[in-house]
All heavy atoms as TSV, in Angstrom:
chain	resi	resn	atom	element	x	y	z
A	1	MET	N	N	-53.781	-62.884	11.232
A	1	MET	CA	C	-54.666	-63.594	10.331
A	1	MET	C	C	-55.017	-62.691	9.161
A	1	MET	O	O	-55.355	-61.541	9.354
A	1	MET	CB	C	-55.922	-64.001	11.098
A	1	MET	CG	C	-56.869	-64.870	10.300
A	1	MET	SD	S	-56.159	-66.407	9.743
A	1	MET	CE	C	-56.912	-67.556	10.806
A	2	PRO	N	N	-54.933	-63.218	7.943
A	2	PRO	CA	C	-55.289	-62.421	6.773
A	2	PRO	C	C	-56.751	-61.992	6.819
A	2	PRO	O	O	-57.592	-62.686	7.378
A	2	PRO	CB	C	-55.045	-63.372	5.597
A	2	PRO	CG	C	-54.188	-64.461	6.132
A	2	PRO	CD	C	-54.478	-64.549	7.589
A	3	LYS	N	N	-57.021	-60.853	6.223
A	3	LYS	CA	C	-58.389	-60.341	6.179
A	3	LYS	C	C	-59.168	-61.001	5.054
A	3	LYS	O	O	-58.599	-61.534	4.119
A	3	LYS	CB	C	-58.375	-58.827	5.973
A	3	LYS	CG	C	-57.773	-58.084	7.146
A	3	LYS	CD	C	-57.772	-56.604	6.920
A	3	LYS	CE	C	-57.137	-55.899	8.100
A	3	LYS	NZ	N	-57.074	-54.471	7.921
A	4	GLY	N	N	-60.485	-60.921	5.142
A	4	GLY	CA	C	-61.340	-61.464	4.093
A	4	GLY	C	C	-61.505	-62.966	4.229
A	4	GLY	O	O	-61.631	-63.499	5.325
A	5	ASN	N	N	-61.468	-63.660	3.107
A	5	ASN	CA	C	-61.655	-65.102	3.070
A	5	ASN	C	C	-60.390	-65.743	2.488
A	5	ASN	O	O	-60.379	-66.154	1.326
A	5	ASN	CB	C	-62.891	-65.441	2.233
A	5	ASN	CG	C	-63.256	-66.904	2.315
A	5	ASN	OD1	O	-62.833	-67.598	3.226
A	5	ASN	ND2	N	-64.041	-67.369	1.356
A	6	PRO	N	N	-59.304	-65.846	3.286
A	6	PRO	CA	C	-58.039	-66.361	2.750
A	6	PRO	C	C	-58.103	-67.857	2.463
A	6	PRO	O	O	-58.854	-68.593	3.106
A	6	PRO	CB	C	-57.059	-66.071	3.876
A	6	PRO	CG	C	-57.885	-66.093	5.112
A	6	PRO	CD	C	-59.215	-65.522	4.696
A	7	SER	N	N	-57.283	-68.289	1.509
A	7	SER	CA	C	-57.216	-69.719	1.202
A	7	SER	C	C	-56.468	-70.437	2.322
A	7	SER	O	O	-55.782	-69.826	3.142
A	7	SER	CB	C	-56.486	-69.939	-0.122
A	7	SER	OG	O	-55.105	-69.633	0.027
A	8	LYS	N	N	-56.575	-71.747	2.344
A	8	LYS	CA	C	-55.864	-72.545	3.351
A	8	LYS	C	C	-54.360	-72.343	3.215
A	8	LYS	O	O	-53.639	-72.315	4.212
A	8	LYS	CB	C	-56.226	-74.022	3.207
A	8	LYS	CG	C	-57.637	-74.346	3.636
A	8	LYS	CD	C	-57.935	-75.825	3.501
A	8	LYS	CE	C	-59.372	-76.110	3.896
A	8	LYS	NZ	N	-59.684	-77.529	3.813
A	9	GLN	N	N	-53.884	-72.213	1.997
A	9	GLN	CA	C	-52.453	-72.012	1.768
A	9	GLN	C	C	-51.987	-70.680	2.350
A	9	GLN	O	O	-50.920	-70.599	2.952
A	9	GLN	CB	C	-52.121	-72.061	0.269
A	9	GLN	CG	C	-50.634	-71.882	-0.033
A	9	GLN	CD	C	-49.782	-72.985	0.568
A	9	GLN	OE1	O	-50.073	-74.160	0.385
A	9	GLN	NE2	N	-48.743	-72.620	1.289
A	10	THR	N	N	-52.792	-69.633	2.186
A	10	THR	CA	C	-52.444	-68.317	2.738
A	10	THR	C	C	-52.354	-68.390	4.257
A	10	THR	O	O	-51.412	-67.873	4.855
A	10	THR	CB	C	-53.486	-67.265	2.313
A	10	THR	OG1	O	-53.494	-67.183	0.884
A	10	THR	CG2	C	-53.181	-65.905	2.899
A	11	VAL	N	N	-53.312	-69.048	4.873
A	11	VAL	CA	C	-53.320	-69.187	6.329
A	11	VAL	C	C	-52.101	-69.987	6.781
A	11	VAL	O	O	-51.413	-69.614	7.739
A	11	VAL	CB	C	-54.628	-69.854	6.810
A	11	VAL	CG1	C	-54.572	-70.172	8.292
A	11	VAL	CG2	C	-55.824	-68.963	6.497
A	12	ALA	N	N	-51.802	-71.087	6.080
A	12	ALA	CA	C	-50.655	-71.924	6.439
A	12	ALA	C	C	-49.353	-71.154	6.278
A	12	ALA	O	O	-48.449	-71.251	7.122
A	12	ALA	CB	C	-50.641	-73.189	5.586
A	13	SER	N	N	-49.231	-70.391	5.196
A	13	SER	CA	C	-48.018	-69.603	4.958
A	13	SER	C	C	-47.822	-68.568	6.056
A	13	SER	O	O	-46.711	-68.394	6.574
A	13	SER	CB	C	-48.078	-68.906	3.598
A	13	SER	OG	O	-48.040	-69.842	2.562
A	14	GLU	N	N	-48.890	-67.889	6.417
A	14	GLU	CA	C	-48.787	-66.871	7.467
A	14	GLU	C	C	-48.425	-67.506	8.803
A	14	GLU	O	O	-47.616	-66.962	9.550
A	14	GLU	CB	C	-50.086	-66.089	7.576
A	14	GLU	CG	C	-49.940	-64.921	8.536
A	14	GLU	CD	C	-51.055	-63.915	8.398
A	14	GLU	OE1	O	-51.155	-63.277	7.343
A	14	GLU	OE2	O	-51.814	-63.790	9.366
A	15	LYS	N	N	-48.991	-68.657	9.091
A	15	LYS	CA	C	-48.683	-69.367	10.339
A	15	LYS	C	C	-47.201	-69.743	10.376
A	15	LYS	O	O	-46.527	-69.553	11.387
A	15	LYS	CB	C	-49.555	-70.614	10.445
A	15	LYS	CG	C	-49.344	-71.407	11.713
A	15	LYS	CD	C	-50.267	-72.611	11.755
A	15	LYS	CE	C	-49.982	-73.480	12.968
A	15	LYS	NZ	N	-50.826	-74.686	12.985
A	16	TYR	N	N	-46.685	-70.277	9.263
A	16	TYR	CA	C	-45.265	-70.641	9.195
A	16	TYR	C	C	-44.376	-69.416	9.370
A	16	TYR	O	O	-43.397	-69.445	10.123
A	16	TYR	CB	C	-44.932	-71.325	7.861
A	16	TYR	CG	C	-43.447	-71.370	7.619
A	16	TYR	CD1	C	-42.650	-72.298	8.278
A	16	TYR	CD2	C	-42.831	-70.450	6.774
A	16	TYR	CE1	C	-41.278	-72.316	8.090
A	16	TYR	CE2	C	-41.458	-70.472	6.584
A	16	TYR	CZ	C	-40.693	-71.403	7.244
A	16	TYR	OH	O	-39.328	-71.411	7.060
A	17	GLN	N	N	-44.689	-68.332	8.654
A	17	GLN	CA	C	-43.872	-67.126	8.728
A	17	GLN	C	C	-43.826	-66.567	10.143
A	17	GLN	O	O	-42.775	-66.132	10.615
A	17	GLN	CB	C	-44.366	-66.083	7.730
A	17	GLN	CG	C	-44.105	-66.486	6.294
A	17	GLN	CD	C	-44.752	-65.562	5.287
A	17	GLN	OE1	O	-45.386	-64.574	5.642
A	17	GLN	NE2	N	-44.585	-65.877	4.016
A	18	LYS	N	N	-44.938	-66.602	10.846
A	18	LYS	CA	C	-44.980	-66.120	12.215
A	18	LYS	C	C	-44.120	-67.008	13.109
A	18	LYS	O	O	-43.329	-66.521	13.913
A	18	LYS	CB	C	-46.424	-66.080	12.716
A	18	LYS	CG	C	-46.570	-65.492	14.095
A	18	LYS	CD	C	-48.024	-65.370	14.511
A	18	LYS	CE	C	-48.132	-64.760	15.892
A	18	LYS	NZ	N	-49.525	-64.644	16.315
A	19	LYS	N	N	-44.253	-68.316	12.957
A	19	LYS	CA	C	-43.487	-69.267	13.757
A	19	LYS	C	C	-41.990	-69.145	13.480
A	19	LYS	O	O	-41.171	-69.233	14.398
A	19	LYS	CB	C	-43.953	-70.694	13.455
A	19	LYS	CG	C	-43.281	-71.754	14.291
A	19	LYS	CD	C	-43.841	-73.127	13.990
A	19	LYS	CE	C	-43.138	-74.184	14.809
A	19	LYS	NZ	N	-43.654	-75.524	14.508
A	20	ALA	N	N	-41.617	-68.911	12.224
A	20	ALA	CA	C	-40.214	-68.815	11.827
A	20	ALA	C	C	-39.614	-67.445	12.143
A	20	ALA	O	O	-38.408	-67.250	11.998
A	20	ALA	CB	C	-40.069	-69.116	10.333
A	21	GLY	N	N	-40.447	-66.503	12.557
A	21	GLY	CA	C	-39.939	-65.190	12.953
A	21	GLY	C	C	-39.845	-64.177	11.830
A	21	GLY	O	O	-39.125	-63.189	11.944
A	22	TYR	N	N	-40.550	-64.395	10.738
A	22	TYR	CA	C	-40.539	-63.436	9.634
A	22	TYR	C	C	-41.488	-62.281	9.931
A	22	TYR	O	O	-42.493	-62.450	10.618
A	22	TYR	CB	C	-40.978	-64.102	8.321
A	22	TYR	CG	C	-39.921	-64.992	7.723
A	22	TYR	CD1	C	-39.896	-66.348	7.994
A	22	TYR	CD2	C	-38.944	-64.474	6.897
A	22	TYR	CE1	C	-38.926	-67.175	7.458
A	22	TYR	CE2	C	-37.967	-65.294	6.341
A	22	TYR	CZ	C	-37.968	-66.636	6.631
A	22	TYR	OH	O	-37.007	-67.442	6.095
A	23	MET	N	N	-41.154	-61.116	9.403
A	23	MET	CA	C	-42.051	-59.969	9.520
A	23	MET	C	C	-41.939	-59.118	8.263
A	23	MET	O	O	-40.977	-59.220	7.518
A	23	MET	CB	C	-41.734	-59.140	10.767
A	23	MET	CG	C	-40.387	-58.462	10.760
A	23	MET	SD	S	-40.011	-57.583	12.277
A	23	MET	CE	C	-41.213	-56.299	12.282
A	24	THR	N	N	-42.938	-58.307	8.046
A	24	THR	CA	C	-42.969	-57.422	6.889
A	24	THR	C	C	-42.628	-56.008	7.343
A	24	THR	O	O	-43.105	-55.546	8.372
A	24	THR	CB	C	-44.373	-57.426	6.259
A	24	THR	OG1	O	-44.673	-58.750	5.843
A	24	THR	CG2	C	-44.445	-56.497	5.061
A	25	LYS	N	N	-41.774	-55.335	6.574
A	25	LYS	CA	C	-41.430	-53.939	6.830
A	25	LYS	C	C	-41.825	-53.152	5.590
A	25	LYS	O	O	-41.620	-53.599	4.472
A	25	LYS	CB	C	-39.932	-53.751	7.058
A	25	LYS	CG	C	-39.390	-54.366	8.325
A	25	LYS	CD	C	-39.932	-53.731	9.571
A	25	LYS	CE	C	-39.260	-52.433	9.876
A	25	LYS	NZ	N	-39.736	-51.792	11.076
A	26	GLY	N	N	-42.372	-51.977	5.793
A	26	GLY	CA	C	-42.749	-51.123	4.674
A	26	GLY	C	C	-41.898	-49.867	4.658
A	26	GLY	O	O	-41.643	-49.262	5.696
A	27	PHE	N	N	-41.419	-49.500	3.503
A	27	PHE	CA	C	-40.574	-48.322	3.356
A	27	PHE	C	C	-41.087	-47.475	2.201
A	27	PHE	O	O	-41.579	-48.005	1.216
A	27	PHE	CB	C	-39.124	-48.710	3.027
A	27	PHE	CG	C	-38.473	-49.548	4.069
A	27	PHE	CD1	C	-38.457	-50.923	3.961
A	27	PHE	CD2	C	-37.863	-48.960	5.160
A	27	PHE	CE1	C	-37.847	-51.704	4.918
A	27	PHE	CE2	C	-37.246	-49.730	6.128
A	27	PHE	CZ	C	-37.238	-51.103	6.005
A	28	LYS	N	N	-40.912	-46.178	2.310
A	28	LYS	CA	C	-41.183	-45.281	1.189
A	28	LYS	C	C	-39.829	-44.775	0.714
A	28	LYS	O	O	-39.069	-44.173	1.474
A	28	LYS	CB	C	-42.060	-44.112	1.626
A	28	LYS	CG	C	-43.484	-44.520	1.887
A	28	LYS	CD	C	-44.360	-43.327	2.136
A	28	LYS	CE	C	-45.782	-43.802	2.375
A	28	LYS	NZ	N	-46.712	-42.691	2.459
A	29	LEU	N	N	-39.537	-45.051	-0.545
A	29	LEU	CA	C	-38.270	-44.661	-1.147
A	29	LEU	C	C	-38.540	-43.975	-2.477
A	29	LEU	O	O	-39.569	-44.209	-3.108
A	29	LEU	CB	C	-37.388	-45.892	-1.378
A	29	LEU	CG	C	-37.048	-46.715	-0.134
A	29	LEU	CD1	C	-36.476	-48.050	-0.532
A	29	LEU	CD2	C	-36.068	-45.946	0.735
A	30	LYS	N	N	-37.597	-43.165	-2.902
A	30	LYS	CA	C	-37.725	-42.497	-4.195
A	30	LYS	C	C	-37.746	-43.527	-5.322
A	30	LYS	O	O	-36.999	-44.508	-5.308
A	30	LYS	CB	C	-36.544	-41.537	-4.427
A	30	LYS	CG	C	-36.510	-40.351	-3.492
A	30	LYS	CD	C	-37.363	-39.254	-4.050
A	30	LYS	CE	C	-37.152	-37.978	-3.241
A	30	LYS	NZ	N	-37.743	-36.855	-3.886
A	31	ARG	N	N	-38.619	-43.295	-6.284
A	31	ARG	CA	C	-38.788	-44.220	-7.411
A	31	ARG	C	C	-37.467	-44.518	-8.115
A	31	ARG	O	O	-37.173	-45.662	-8.449
A	31	ARG	CB	C	-39.798	-43.640	-8.406
A	31	ARG	CG	C	-40.030	-44.533	-9.620
A	31	ARG	CD	C	-41.032	-43.941	-10.589
A	31	ARG	NE	N	-42.299	-43.617	-9.959
A	31	ARG	CZ	C	-43.304	-44.491	-9.796
A	31	ARG	NH1	N	-43.180	-45.717	-10.211
A	31	ARG	NH2	N	-44.419	-44.115	-9.213
A	32	ASP	N	N	-36.640	-43.493	-8.316
A	32	ASP	CA	C	-35.373	-43.672	-9.021
A	32	ASP	C	C	-34.489	-44.708	-8.323
A	32	ASP	O	O	-33.938	-45.596	-8.965
A	32	ASP	CB	C	-34.641	-42.328	-9.117
A	32	ASP	CG	C	-33.280	-42.466	-9.774
A	32	ASP	OD1	O	-33.212	-42.965	-10.918
A	32	ASP	OD2	O	-32.274	-42.104	-9.124
A	33	ILE	N	N	-34.378	-44.614	-6.996
A	33	ILE	CA	C	-33.546	-45.559	-6.249
A	33	ILE	C	C	-34.125	-46.969	-6.350
A	33	ILE	O	O	-33.389	-47.932	-6.570
A	33	ILE	CB	C	-33.441	-45.125	-4.772
A	33	ILE	CG1	C	-32.647	-43.825	-4.674
A	33	ILE	CG2	C	-32.809	-46.215	-3.917
A	33	ILE	CD1	C	-32.662	-43.201	-3.304
A	34	VAL	N	N	-35.426	-47.079	-6.197
A	34	VAL	CA	C	-36.083	-48.384	-6.244
A	34	VAL	C	C	-35.894	-49.034	-7.620
A	34	VAL	O	O	-35.568	-50.224	-7.717
A	34	VAL	CB	C	-37.583	-48.262	-5.908
A	34	VAL	CG1	C	-38.311	-49.570	-6.136
A	34	VAL	CG2	C	-37.768	-47.782	-4.475
A	35	GLU	N	N	-36.079	-48.265	-8.671
A	35	GLU	CA	C	-35.936	-48.819	-10.024
A	35	GLU	C	C	-34.499	-49.230	-10.314
A	35	GLU	O	O	-34.254	-50.279	-10.911
A	35	GLU	CB	C	-36.444	-47.810	-11.054
A	35	GLU	CG	C	-37.952	-47.653	-11.017
A	35	GLU	CD	C	-38.482	-46.548	-11.911
A	35	GLU	OE1	O	-37.681	-45.733	-12.429
A	35	GLU	OE2	O	-39.717	-46.482	-12.090
A	36	ARG	N	N	-33.524	-48.413	-9.877
A	36	ARG	CA	C	-32.120	-48.778	-10.092
A	36	ARG	C	C	-31.736	-50.005	-9.270
A	36	ARG	O	O	-31.008	-50.875	-9.742
A	36	ARG	CB	C	-31.200	-47.604	-9.762
A	36	ARG	CG	C	-31.314	-46.478	-10.796
A	36	ARG	CD	C	-30.307	-45.365	-10.590
A	36	ARG	NE	N	-30.518	-44.703	-9.309
A	36	ARG	CZ	C	-29.535	-44.374	-8.452
A	36	ARG	NH1	N	-28.287	-44.648	-8.744
A	36	ARG	NH2	N	-29.810	-43.762	-7.323
A	37	PHE	N	N	-32.258	-50.098	-8.043
A	37	PHE	CA	C	-31.990	-51.253	-7.186
A	37	PHE	C	C	-32.573	-52.522	-7.804
A	37	PHE	O	O	-31.919	-53.564	-7.860
A	37	PHE	CB	C	-32.564	-51.019	-5.782
A	37	PHE	CG	C	-32.334	-52.158	-4.836
A	37	PHE	CD1	C	-31.063	-52.407	-4.325
A	37	PHE	CD2	C	-33.373	-52.978	-4.451
A	37	PHE	CE1	C	-30.844	-53.460	-3.454
A	37	PHE	CE2	C	-33.165	-54.032	-3.575
A	37	PHE	CZ	C	-31.897	-54.275	-3.075
A	38	GLU	N	N	-33.806	-52.425	-8.271
A	38	GLU	CA	C	-34.457	-53.567	-8.911
A	38	GLU	C	C	-33.645	-54.046	-10.118
A	38	GLU	O	O	-33.413	-55.248	-10.280
A	38	GLU	CB	C	-35.868	-53.177	-9.348
A	38	GLU	CG	C	-36.652	-54.308	-9.977
A	38	GLU	CD	C	-38.059	-53.891	-10.371
A	38	GLU	OE1	O	-38.352	-52.682	-10.438
A	38	GLU	OE2	O	-38.860	-54.800	-10.619
A	39	ALA	N	N	-33.189	-53.113	-10.950
A	39	ALA	CA	C	-32.403	-53.468	-12.134
A	39	ALA	C	C	-31.061	-54.091	-11.738
A	39	ALA	O	O	-30.624	-55.069	-12.346
A	39	ALA	CB	C	-32.174	-52.226	-13.002
A	40	ALA	N	N	-30.416	-53.550	-10.713
A	40	ALA	CA	C	-29.129	-54.085	-10.264
A	40	ALA	C	C	-29.288	-55.505	-9.721
A	40	ALA	O	O	-28.445	-56.375	-9.986
A	40	ALA	CB	C	-28.518	-53.172	-9.208
A	41	CYS	N	N	-30.353	-55.747	-8.991
A	41	CYS	CA	C	-30.612	-57.092	-8.470
A	41	CYS	C	C	-30.855	-58.070	-9.618
A	41	CYS	O	O	-30.376	-59.207	-9.593
A	41	CYS	CB	C	-31.804	-57.086	-7.517
A	41	CYS	SG	S	-31.467	-56.280	-5.938
A	42	GLU	N	N	-31.599	-57.608	-10.608
A	42	GLU	CA	C	-31.863	-58.445	-11.779
A	42	GLU	C	C	-30.562	-58.802	-12.496
A	42	GLU	O	O	-30.323	-59.953	-12.859
A	42	GLU	CB	C	-32.800	-57.703	-12.741
A	42	GLU	CG	C	-33.957	-58.541	-13.219
A	42	GLU	CD	C	-34.917	-57.726	-14.055
A	42	GLU	OE1	O	-34.684	-57.623	-15.278
A	42	GLU	OE2	O	-35.889	-57.205	-13.472
A	43	ARG	N	N	-29.702	-57.795	-12.706
A	43	ARG	CA	C	-28.408	-58.043	-13.367
A	43	ARG	C	C	-27.561	-59.024	-12.563
A	43	ARG	O	O	-26.852	-59.851	-13.133
A	43	ARG	CB	C	-27.631	-56.739	-13.556
A	43	ARG	CG	C	-28.151	-55.855	-14.657
A	43	ARG	CD	C	-27.185	-54.722	-14.986
A	43	ARG	NE	N	-26.884	-53.859	-13.844
A	43	ARG	CZ	C	-27.607	-52.811	-13.455
A	43	ARG	NH1	N	-28.704	-52.487	-14.130
A	43	ARG	NH2	N	-27.245	-52.087	-12.421
A	44	ALA	N	N	-27.616	-58.923	-11.239
A	44	ALA	CA	C	-26.832	-59.803	-10.370
A	44	ALA	C	C	-27.478	-61.174	-10.209
A	44	ALA	O	O	-26.855	-62.091	-9.670
A	44	ALA	CB	C	-26.650	-59.151	-9.002
A	45	GLY	N	N	-28.735	-61.301	-10.653
A	45	GLY	CA	C	-29.443	-62.572	-10.536
A	45	GLY	C	C	-29.801	-62.918	-9.096
A	45	GLY	O	O	-29.846	-64.086	-8.733
A	46	LYS	N	N	-30.031	-61.882	-8.277
A	46	LYS	CA	C	-30.351	-62.095	-6.868
A	46	LYS	C	C	-31.694	-61.458	-6.531
A	46	LYS	O	O	-31.983	-60.365	-6.989
A	46	LYS	CB	C	-29.271	-61.491	-5.976
A	46	LYS	CG	C	-27.909	-62.153	-6.155
A	46	LYS	CD	C	-26.869	-61.514	-5.273
A	46	LYS	CE	C	-26.819	-62.260	-3.968
A	46	LYS	NZ	N	-25.717	-61.797	-3.105
A	47	PRO	N	N	-32.481	-62.121	-5.705
A	47	PRO	CA	C	-33.753	-61.529	-5.268
A	47	PRO	C	C	-33.508	-60.275	-4.421
A	47	PRO	O	O	-32.544	-60.201	-3.655
A	47	PRO	CB	C	-34.396	-62.620	-4.404
A	47	PRO	CG	C	-33.670	-63.874	-4.729
A	47	PRO	CD	C	-32.305	-63.478	-5.174
A	48	GLN	N	N	-34.386	-59.299	-4.560
A	48	GLN	CA	C	-34.246	-58.046	-3.816
A	48	GLN	C	C	-34.232	-58.291	-2.308
A	48	GLN	O	O	-33.433	-57.693	-1.583
A	48	GLN	CB	C	-35.371	-57.089	-4.181
A	48	GLN	CG	C	-35.301	-56.603	-5.618
A	48	GLN	CD	C	-36.461	-55.718	-5.985
A	48	GLN	OE1	O	-36.795	-54.801	-5.242
A	48	GLN	NE2	N	-37.075	-55.980	-7.127
A	49	ALA	N	N	-35.084	-59.176	-1.824
A	49	ALA	CA	C	-35.150	-59.449	-0.382
A	49	ALA	C	C	-33.823	-60.013	0.130
A	49	ALA	O	O	-33.374	-59.671	1.226
A	49	ALA	CB	C	-36.282	-60.414	-0.070
A	50	GLU	N	N	-33.191	-60.853	-0.658
A	50	GLU	CA	C	-31.896	-61.429	-0.263
A	50	GLU	C	C	-30.832	-60.341	-0.161
A	50	GLU	O	O	-30.048	-60.305	0.792
A	50	GLU	CB	C	-31.460	-62.490	-1.271
A	50	GLU	CG	C	-30.123	-63.129	-0.944
A	50	GLU	CD	C	-29.698	-64.154	-1.978
A	50	GLU	OE1	O	-30.550	-64.660	-2.731
A	50	GLU	OE2	O	-28.494	-64.446	-2.038
A	51	VAL	N	N	-30.806	-59.439	-1.130
A	51	VAL	CA	C	-29.824	-58.360	-1.126
A	51	VAL	C	C	-30.067	-57.423	0.057
A	51	VAL	O	O	-29.117	-57.030	0.753
A	51	VAL	CB	C	-29.845	-57.578	-2.465
A	51	VAL	CG1	C	-28.912	-56.386	-2.419
A	51	VAL	CG2	C	-29.476	-58.499	-3.620
A	52	ILE	N	N	-31.309	-57.096	0.326
A	52	ILE	CA	C	-31.628	-56.228	1.460
A	52	ILE	C	C	-31.197	-56.896	2.768
A	52	ILE	O	O	-30.603	-56.260	3.638
A	52	ILE	CB	C	-33.125	-55.861	1.477
A	52	ILE	CG1	C	-33.430	-54.937	0.293
A	52	ILE	CG2	C	-33.524	-55.208	2.794
A	52	ILE	CD1	C	-34.903	-54.706	0.041
A	53	ARG	N	N	-31.466	-58.195	2.902
A	53	ARG	CA	C	-31.060	-58.925	4.100
A	53	ARG	C	C	-29.545	-58.887	4.269
A	53	ARG	O	O	-29.026	-58.614	5.355
A	53	ARG	CB	C	-31.535	-60.379	4.050
A	53	ARG	CG	C	-31.160	-61.174	5.309
A	53	ARG	CD	C	-31.464	-62.665	5.169
A	53	ARG	NE	N	-30.942	-63.268	3.959
A	53	ARG	CZ	C	-29.669	-63.616	3.766
A	53	ARG	NH1	N	-28.773	-63.387	4.683
A	53	ARG	NH2	N	-29.296	-64.170	2.633
A	54	GLU	N	N	-28.803	-59.122	3.182
A	54	GLU	CA	C	-27.338	-59.082	3.232
A	54	GLU	C	C	-26.841	-57.691	3.633
A	54	GLU	O	O	-25.911	-57.568	4.441
A	54	GLU	CB	C	-26.748	-59.478	1.878
A	54	GLU	CG	C	-26.933	-60.947	1.545
A	54	GLU	CD	C	-26.534	-61.294	0.117
A	54	GLU	OE1	O	-26.213	-60.375	-0.675
A	54	GLU	OE2	O	-26.545	-62.490	-0.220
A	55	LEU	N	N	-27.440	-56.655	3.055
A	55	LEU	CA	C	-27.049	-55.288	3.398
A	55	LEU	C	C	-27.321	-54.996	4.878
A	55	LEU	O	O	-26.491	-54.372	5.557
A	55	LEU	CB	C	-27.794	-54.285	2.519
A	55	LEU	CG	C	-27.417	-54.282	1.035
A	55	LEU	CD1	C	-28.428	-53.474	0.230
A	55	LEU	CD2	C	-26.022	-53.731	0.843
A	56	MET	N	N	-28.455	-55.465	5.372
A	56	MET	CA	C	-28.795	-55.245	6.779
A	56	MET	C	C	-27.815	-55.980	7.700
A	56	MET	O	O	-27.347	-55.430	8.706
A	56	MET	CB	C	-30.231	-55.686	7.060
A	56	MET	CG	C	-31.270	-54.787	6.413
A	56	MET	SD	S	-32.958	-55.399	6.606
A	56	MET	CE	C	-33.294	-54.846	8.268
A	57	GLU	N	N	-27.480	-57.222	7.351
A	57	GLU	CA	C	-26.540	-57.989	8.167
A	57	GLU	C	C	-25.162	-57.335	8.181
A	57	GLU	O	O	-24.510	-57.264	9.229
A	57	GLU	CB	C	-26.449	-59.428	7.667
A	57	GLU	CG	C	-27.694	-60.243	7.996
A	57	GLU	CD	C	-27.668	-61.644	7.431
A	57	GLU	OE1	O	-26.757	-61.985	6.642
A	57	GLU	OE2	O	-28.563	-62.420	7.785
A	58	GLU	N	N	-24.705	-56.855	7.033
A	58	GLU	CA	C	-23.413	-56.178	6.958
A	58	GLU	C	C	-23.419	-54.895	7.798
A	58	GLU	O	O	-22.471	-54.595	8.517
A	58	GLU	CB	C	-23.046	-55.862	5.507
A	58	GLU	CG	C	-21.679	-55.239	5.335
A	58	GLU	CD	C	-20.548	-56.112	5.846
A	58	GLU	OE1	O	-20.642	-57.361	5.763
A	58	GLU	OE2	O	-19.537	-55.554	6.336
A	59	PHE	N	N	-24.503	-54.139	7.726
A	59	PHE	CA	C	-24.635	-52.927	8.519
A	59	PHE	C	C	-24.583	-53.247	10.009
A	59	PHE	O	O	-23.927	-52.556	10.788
A	59	PHE	CB	C	-25.943	-52.194	8.170
A	59	PHE	CG	C	-26.140	-50.917	8.915
A	59	PHE	CD1	C	-25.537	-49.745	8.487
A	59	PHE	CD2	C	-26.929	-50.893	10.048
A	59	PHE	CE1	C	-25.718	-48.559	9.189
A	59	PHE	CE2	C	-27.117	-49.698	10.762
A	59	PHE	CZ	C	-26.504	-48.539	10.329
A	60	LEU	N	N	-25.267	-54.310	10.413
A	60	LEU	CA	C	-25.268	-54.716	11.818
A	60	LEU	C	C	-23.867	-55.121	12.272
A	60	LEU	O	O	-23.450	-54.789	13.389
A	60	LEU	CB	C	-26.262	-55.862	12.052
A	60	LEU	CG	C	-27.730	-55.460	11.922
A	60	LEU	CD1	C	-28.616	-56.708	11.916
A	60	LEU	CD2	C	-28.133	-54.509	13.031
A	61	LYS	N	N	-23.137	-55.834	11.432
A	61	LYS	CA	C	-21.750	-56.225	11.772
A	61	LYS	C	C	-20.891	-54.983	11.987
A	61	LYS	O	O	-20.115	-54.908	12.942
A	61	LYS	CB	C	-21.139	-57.073	10.655
A	61	LYS	CG	C	-21.572	-58.500	10.636
A	61	LYS	CD	C	-20.867	-59.222	9.504
A	61	LYS	CE	C	-21.522	-60.543	9.184
A	61	LYS	NZ	N	-20.921	-61.183	8.001
A	62	GLN	N	N	-21.019	-54.032	11.074
A	62	GLN	CA	C	-20.216	-52.807	11.152
A	62	GLN	C	C	-20.585	-51.955	12.351
A	62	GLN	O	O	-19.772	-51.166	12.825
A	62	GLN	CB	C	-20.364	-51.996	9.867
A	62	GLN	CG	C	-19.756	-52.637	8.660
A	62	GLN	CD	C	-20.033	-51.851	7.384
A	62	GLN	OE1	O	-20.667	-50.802	7.405
A	62	GLN	NE2	N	-19.560	-52.370	6.267
A	63	ASN	N	N	-21.807	-52.107	12.829
A	63	ASN	CA	C	-22.290	-51.285	13.944
A	63	ASN	C	C	-22.553	-52.123	15.195
A	63	ASN	O	O	-23.357	-51.736	16.033
A	63	ASN	CB	C	-23.548	-50.515	13.507
A	63	ASN	CG	C	-23.199	-49.485	12.466
A	63	ASN	OD1	O	-22.731	-48.413	12.813
A	63	ASN	ND2	N	-23.392	-49.801	11.189
A	64	LYS	N	N	-21.900	-53.239	15.287
A	64	LYS	CA	C	-21.961	-54.127	16.461
A	64	LYS	C	C	-23.386	-54.448	16.891
A	64	LYS	O	O	-23.748	-54.332	18.040
A	64	LYS	CB	C	-21.190	-53.518	17.638
A	64	LYS	CG	C	-19.800	-53.077	17.309
A	64	LYS	CD	C	-18.894	-54.236	17.076
A	64	LYS	CE	C	-17.470	-53.727	16.903
A	64	LYS	NZ	N	-16.755	-54.349	15.867
A	65	GLY	N	N	-24.222	-54.823	15.878
A	65	GLY	CA	C	-25.639	-55.114	16.143
A	65	GLY	C	C	-25.896	-56.451	16.595
A	65	GLY	O	O	-25.936	-57.446	16.737
């Protein structure tokens, strides 16, 4: 449950994400890599989350995940 006084939409979104199996991961990365990745995603016209998901799926395939 979100902290503070969340809107009904925030509560509904969080409920859906939990039910659908979504989770948040936090990473600390060097600014240079993050900025270059952001720019590359922009040039490719793809959301960063989509690209990260694709990279993770490819890694899992290569490593029998």
